[in-house]
N, C-alpha and C positions, 0 to 999 in steps of 0.2 A: 546714738547708733554709731557714729563715726569714732567716738572715744572708745567704745567697746571693741570695735573692729581693730583699732590701733593697738589697744591693750592685748587683744588676742594675738595679733601679729608679733608683738614683742615676746609674748610667752612662747610662741612657736619657735621663734628665732633662738631664744634662750635654751629651749629644750634641744634643738638641733645642735647648738654649740656644745652643750654638755655631752650629748651622745658622741659627737665627733671627737671630743677630747678625752673620751674614755681611755683609761690606761690599764692594760692587762695586769692582773694581780697573780703572781706565782702561787701564793697560798690559797687563793680561791679557785684558780683554774684547775682543770683535770687532765692529767697525762697518764696513760697506762704505765704500770710499774716496769714494764719492759716493752720493747717494740718487736713485733714479729712480722716478717714479710717473706713472701714467696715469689719466685719469678713469674708465676701465673697470675699474681695480683688478686688472690682469693682469700686474703687475710685482712680484716679491717683493723685499722688503728684510729680511734676517734679521740680527738683532743678538743676539750671544751674550754673556751677562753671566757673568763669573767673579770669584771673590774673590781675595785676595792670595796664597792658596795654590794658585791656578789651578784651583779647583773650580767647576763651574757652579752658579749660584744659581737655584733653583726659585722661581717665584712672585714674581720681582723685577718691580717696576713700572717699565716703560720708557716714557719720554715723549719725543716729538719736538716740540720747541718752535719754532713758526714765527712767533713774535711779532715778529721783526725782518724778516719776509718779506711786505711789503705786497702783492706781486703774486700770491701763492699763494692759490688758491681750493680749497674743499673741497666735495665732493659731500655732500648732506645725509645719505644713508645710506651707511654704511661696512660693510665685510665683518665677519662675526661675529668677535668677539674684539678689535675695534678701537673704542675710545671716542673720539668727537670732542667736544672742548669748544671751541665756537666763540668765546665771549668771550675765552678765553685763547689761542686759536689753537694748540691742542695736540692731538696724537693720542697715545693711551695703549694699551699692550698689556702682557700679563704673560708672563713666560718659562715655558716648559714644563719637563719633567724634565731636558732637556739644557741648560737655561739659555738657550734660544732664544726670542726674541720675534719674531713674524712680522708684517710690515707690508705686505700687498698693498693699500695704501691707495688710495682713489679721490680723486686730487688732480690739479689742473691748475695751470698757471703755473710760474714758476721762481723760484729764489733763488740769489744769487751766493755766492761762496766764503765759507765760515764763517758763512753766514747761519742755518742750522738748528742748534739746540743739541740734543744727544742726552743724556738723563739716564737713570740707573738708580737707583731708590730715592733720588732727590735728588742723586746724585753725577754730576757732569758727566763724560761719557765722551769726547765729541768734538764738534767743529764740522764741519758738512758743507754742501756746496752741494746744490741740488735741480735736477734736470733733468727735464723732462716733454715728451713729444711734443706736448702742448697748450701750445705756446710762448707764446701770447697769453692764456692763462687764460680762454677763453670756453666751457670744458667740451666742446669739440668739436675733434677733430684733423682739420684740413683742409689744402687746398693753401696756405692763408695761413700755416700753421705751417711748411710746407715752405719757403716763401719766406723766412720769418724765419730759419730755420736756415741757408738758403743764404747769408745775409748774414754768418753766423758761420764759414763754411767756411774752413779753413786757419788759424784762430786757436786760442786756448786757453781760450775761454769755457766754464767748467764747466757752465753752464746748458744747453749743447747737446752735452755730451760724455757720451753714454750708456754707453759702455763704459769710461769713467774712465781712458783711456790718455793723457790730457793734450793731445789734439788733436781738433779738430772735423773729421771727415773723411767719406769715403764710407760707412763703416760706420754713422756716426751718421745720415746721410741715409737709409740703408736701414732703420734702426730706426724713424724717423718714418713712412716709407712703409708699414711693416708694421702701424702703428697707425692708419692713415687710417680715418676713420669712427667711431673710438672716442669714445663720449660718456659723459656722466654718467648718463643714463637716469633722472634724477629730474625730476618735473614742474616744480618750482620751485627753481632754484639758491639755496642758502642762503648768503648773503654779507652781511657787515656793510656798512652804507651808507657808512662811512668808507673803504671800499676804493676808492671812486671809480668802479669799473666792475665789472659782474657778469661779469662775465665768467663682489752678488750676494754666501762668508765671506772677508773680508780682515782682517788684523790691523792 
């Protein structure tokens, strides 16, 4: 009985060590083809982290790095489970039991192709663009943003391609229209002075 118990203990320790040492696999993990965020925090971006055996990783630290995105602005308060680090311009969340990190982040402004870096436990998973109905990054979706998007119609600008189909079209216009009036709802926008102005699962 003692031998069996000891053996079971070693098996459990070995399993725990293997789980703890799981390394995220960029090829097996899932990142949306583009990131879409609204100041109201009503757009979900789900990132699924898997290891090289294609197993989901629980409690993986997923970071969205916007340090190369000067025009992106962050609402001071973020939804529960999302940590904002303003100096480093990053958002962090942890994966659940299914390996999924949820980012219904409250963000305005845009970032071009490959501007946002997505990490899991320090491993680079992907580069992505950011599109927001708050096109000018003033924390308020208005007719001004509709006009800005209008200037991108017919093109391939990923900062206005909300359905990630490669073209800025009527569907993207409808998306912005559906978010009109959405704001940060924080009394004082939290932005670094150097910014210059205050302003869905895919493999």
